[in-house]
N, C-alpha and C positions, 0 to 999 in steps of 0.2 A: 780443713774439713775432714773430720775423722772417718766418715763413711765413704770417702772418695775411692779407696781401693775396691770396695764392694760395687760401687756404681760402675767403675771401669770394667770389672769382671762381668757384670750384667750386660754392659754394652758390647763387650767382646763376644759373648756367647748367645746373644739374643736371637740370632737367626736359627740357632740349633734347638733352643729350649723354650723360647717365649711364645705363649699363646696371646690372644688378643687382649685379655685382661692385663697380662704382664706388660704388654707393649704400651697400653694406656698409662699405667703407673710409671713405667720406665721413662717414657717421654716426659711425663710431668716432673719426675725427679730430676731429669736432665735440665728441664726448664728452671727448677728451683736452684740447681747447682750453678747454672750460668747467670742466674739473677744474683746469686751470692758473690760471684767474681766480676759482676758488673758488665757482662757481655749480653746486653739486653736484647739485641736483635736475634742472637742465637737462642736465647731463652724464649723469646716470643715464638719462634718457629717450632720449638719443642712443644710448647703449650698448644699451639694450633694443631700440630700433628697428633698429639694425644687426643684432642677433641675429634679430629677426623676419624682416627682409628676407633675410638669409642662409639661414635655415632654410627659408623659403618657396621660395626660388629654388635651393636646394641648392648654394650657393657655398661649398664645403667649406674651401678654403684661407683665404679671407678671413674666413669665419665662425670658424675656429680662432684666427686672430690676434685677432679681436674678443673671443672668449671669454677669451683670456689677458689682454688689456688690461683687460677688464671685471673679471676676478678680482682683478687688482692694485688697481684702483680701489676695489672693495668691501673689500679687505683694509685699505687705508688709511683707509677709513671705519669700520673696526672691525666690519664685517658679515661675520664669519668664516664663518658657515654658508653664506651665499650665495657668498662668495668661493671656498670649497671646492667648492661645487656647480659653478661655472663653470670652475674649474681642472680638475675631473674631466671636464667636457664637452670642454674643450680637449684633455686627454690622450686621451680616447676618439677624438675626431676626428683627432688627430695620428696615432694608431696606425692608424686606418682609411686615412688618406692614405699612410702608409708601406706598408701592405699592398697598397693599390691600385697603388702604384708597383712593388712586387715582382711583381704579376700582370702588369703591362705589360712589365716586363723579361723575365719568363718567356715571354710570348707572342712577344716579339721574338727571344728565343733560339730558340724553336720555328721561326720563320720563317727564321732564319739556318741552322738545322739542315737545313731543307728545301732551302735554296739549296745548301748543301754537298753534299747528296745528288744534286741535279741536276748539280753539277759532277763528281761521281764517275761518274755515268752517262755524261756526255760524255767523260770521260777513258777509260772502259772501252769506248767505241765504240757505246753504245746511248743515243740521245738521247731523252729524254722531256720534251717542251716543250709546255705548255698554250698552244694558240693558239685564240683566240675560243671558249674553253670546251671544246675538243676536245684530247685528248692525241694527239700524233703520234709514233709509234715508228719511228725511222729508224736503221738501222745506218750507221756512218760507214765510208767506203771509203778 
C-alpha cells in the first residue's frame, strides 16, 4: 500500500496536530488499511471509533463519509443488517448536509436581495446606509 508511510506519520503525530475532523478521517483510513490487510476486528474498531468521535464532535461531513465506508465494510463482511443501518445513517446525514447547504444559499440570497435594495435606494436618490449601527437617510443632490 503506497500511502502507508503517510498513514504511519499521521498516526504517530495525531495527538499533537489532529483536530476532531482529522481524527474521524484518520480512524476511517486506519479502518480501510486494516481491511486491506484482512485484520477485520481491528478495522471494525477503527470505523466505530471514527463514528464515536464524529458524533461527539458533530463533524457531519467526515462522519457521513465514515458511515458510507463502514457500511461497505460491513456489507463485505456479510453483516447486512448493520451495513443497512450505517447506510441509512449516511443517507440521513447526507440529506441534512444538502438541506444545510440550501439554507446557507437562501441566507446568501437574502443578503444579496438586501444589497440590491440598497442599490435601488441609491439610484432613486434616497440613500439608506447603516453606519455604526445607525441608519442615515440622505437625499442625493
